[in-house]
C-alpha positions in Angstrom: -23.5 29.4 -25.7 -26.6 30.9 -27.0 -25.6 34.6 -27.5 -25.2 35.6 -31.1 -27.1 37.8 -33.7 -27.8 37.8 -37.7 -24.8 38.8 -39.8 -22.3 38.5 -37.1 -18.8 38.0 -38.0 -19.9 38.1 -41.6 -16.5 38.3 -43.3 -15.5 34.5 -42.6 -19.1 33.6 -43.9 -18.6 35.7 -47.1 -15.4 33.7 -47.9 -16.6 30.7 -47.0 -19.4 31.1 -49.4 -17.1 32.1 -52.2 -14.9 29.1 -51.7 -18.2 27.2 -51.7 -19.2 28.0 -54.8 -15.8 26.9 -56.5 -16.1 23.6 -54.8 -19.6 22.7 -55.1 -20.5 24.4 -58.4 -22.9 22.1 -60.6 -23.5 19.7 -57.7 -27.0 17.9 -57.5 -26.8 18.5 -53.7 -24.8 20.8 -51.4 -24.7 19.9 -47.8 -23.6 21.9 -45.2 -23.4 21.8 -41.3 -23.9 24.6 -38.9 -22.7 23.1 -35.5 -23.8 25.0 -32.4 -26.3 26.9 -34.4 -28.3 28.4 -31.1 -31.3 30.0 -32.1 -30.7 29.8 -35.8 -29.3 33.5 -36.6 -26.0 32.1 -38.1 -27.5 29.3 -40.3 -30.1 31.5 -41.3 -27.6 34.2 -42.2 -25.7 31.6 -44.1 -28.7 30.6 -46.2 -29.4 34.2 -47.1 -25.7 34.6 -48.2 -26.3 31.4 -50.5 -29.1 32.8 -51.8 -27.8 35.8 -52.8 -25.0 33.9 -54.5 -26.9 31.4 -56.5 -29.7 31.2 -59.0 -33.1 30.0 -57.3 -32.9 26.6 -59.2 -29.4 25.7 -57.8 -30.3 27.3 -54.1 -33.1 24.5 -54.1 -30.2 22.1 -53.9 -28.8 23.4 -50.4 -29.3 21.6 -47.3 -28.1 23.4 -44.3 -28.0 21.0 -41.2 -28.3 23.3 -38.0 -27.7 21.4 -34.9 -27.5 22.5 -31.2 -27.9 20.2 -28.1 -30.4 22.5 -26.5 -34.2 21.6 -27.9 -35.5 25.1 -26.7 -33.2 27.0 -29.0 -33.9 24.7 -31.9 -37.7 25.5 -31.4 -37.0 28.8 -32.0 -35.2 28.3 -35.1 -38.0 26.1 -36.3 -40.2 29.0 -36.1 -37.9 31.4 -38.0 -39.3 34.2 -36.0 -37.6 37.0 -34.5 -38.1 40.5 -32.9 -36.9 43.4 -34.7 -34.5 44.2 -32.2 -32.2 41.4 -33.3 -32.5 41.9 -36.9 -31.3 45.6 -37.1 -27.9 44.7 -38.2 -29.2 43.2 -41.4 -28.8 45.5 -44.5 -32.0 47.0 -45.3 -32.2 45.4 -48.7 -31.8 41.9 -47.4 -34.3 42.6 -44.6 -36.9 43.4 -47.2 -36.3 40.6 -49.5 -36.0 37.7 -46.9 -38.1 38.8 -43.9 -42.0 39.2 -43.4 -44.1 40.5 -40.8 -46.0 38.1 -38.6 -49.4 38.7 -36.6 -47.5 39.8 -33.2 -46.3 43.5 -33.7 -42.5 43.9 -34.2 -42.0 40.1 -35.1 -40.7 38.9 -38.3 -40.5 35.5 -40.1 -37.8 34.6 -42.7 -39.5 33.7 -45.9 -40.2 30.0 -46.8 -37.7 29.6 -49.2 -34.8 30.3 -46.8 -36.7 28.1 -43.8 -37.0 25.2 -46.1 -33.2 24.8 -46.4 -32.5 24.6 -42.8 -32.9 21.2 -41.2 -32.8 21.5 -37.4 -31.1 18.5 -35.3 -30.3 17.8 -31.8 -26.7 16.9 -31.6 -23.9 16.7 -29.1 -20.6 17.5 -30.5 -18.9 15.7 -27.7 -20.1 12.5 -29.0 -17.3 12.9 -31.6 -20.0 11.3 -33.9 -21.0 13.4 -37.2 -24.8 13.7 -38.0 -23.7 12.3 -41.4 -20.7 12.6 -43.9 -20.3 14.3 -47.1 -20.3 18.0 -46.3 -19.3 20.7 -48.5 -18.9 23.2 -45.6 -19.0 23.0 -42.0 -19.3 26.1 -40.0 -18.2 25.9 -36.0 -18.2 29.1 -34.3 -18.8 30.3 -30.6 -18.4 26.7 -29.7 -15.0 25.4 -29.5 -13.9 28.1 -27.0 -16.2 26.0 -24.4 -14.5 22.9 -24.9 -11.4 21.6 -23.3 -8.1 21.6 -25.5 -8.5 18.0 -26.2 -12.2 18.1 -26.9 -11.4 20.7 -29.4 -8.8 18.6 -31.2 -11.4 15.6 -31.3 -14.2 17.7 -32.6 -12.1 19.2 -35.1 -10.9 15.7 -36.3 -14.7 14.9 -36.3 -15.3 17.6 -38.6 -12.5 16.5 -40.9 -13.9 13.1 -41.4 -17.4 14.2 -42.1 -16.2 17.0 -44.9 -15.9 15.7 -48.4 -12.5 16.0 -50.1 -11.7 19.6 -50.3 -14.5 20.6 -48.1 -14.3 24.0 -46.3 -14.1 24.6 -42.4 -14.9 27.8 -40.7 -14.3 28.4 -36.9 -14.4 31.6 -34.8 -11.7 34.1 -35.2 -10.6 33.7 -31.6 -9.5 30.1 -32.0 -6.3 28.8 -33.6 -6.4 25.7 -35.3 -4.7 23.0 -32.5 -1.2 21.8 -33.7 -2.7 18.2 -33.1 -5.0 18.9 -36.1 -2.9 21.2 -38.0 -2.0 18.6 -40.6 -6.0 18.1 -41.4 -6.4 21.4 -43.0 -5.0 24.2 -45.0 -5.7 27.7 -44.0 -6.9 29.5 -46.9 -6.9 33.3 -45.4 -4.4 35.0 -43.3 -7.0 37.0 -41.3 -9.9 34.5 -40.9 -10.1 31.2 -39.8 -11.3 29.6 -43.0 -9.7 26.1 -43.9 -9.7 23.5 -46.8 -9.7 19.9 -45.9 -6.5 17.9 -46.8 -6.8 14.3 -47.4 -4.7 12.1 -45.1 -3.1 8.9 -46.1 -2.8 6.2 -43.0 
């Protein structure tokens, strides 16, 4: 589950950020959950996209909760240091803006402004308990495909509960929304797995 890279499958993340700007504009706090973050490439990519879309004052209100069940992977995320070989897909202007060389040749660290908005947390999705509620955006890619069908449904229901009204959910392009959870979300784009929470009355 640890395989990923910076700016991987960038189209749905770009769309999610665009929708998020409409949902969360003017908020005193924007909370995002990147579930199954592995070594941190995806939440850091998301943070860079948000930093590019927001003014510096508004960006200080962003909290990205980056979770994974594997502590060694989160240790890499906490350091925010990656070898050049893993950074070559990043657009050159963004690499220059958001990365700095470290004392080890060929290694680069994300700048403090980006690292500060990430909150690494150990979490097992199969507890079906969110780390908290009130998220404006939840991203869970490269994880659900490893679960059994009913486990996927339960995890997606958990995400629905953890999102604020109108919150955005993004999953991997290979995963269709299970029929059992289709009433919980509205798909916002036909070519991307980007969804908006639907309020369900019981």
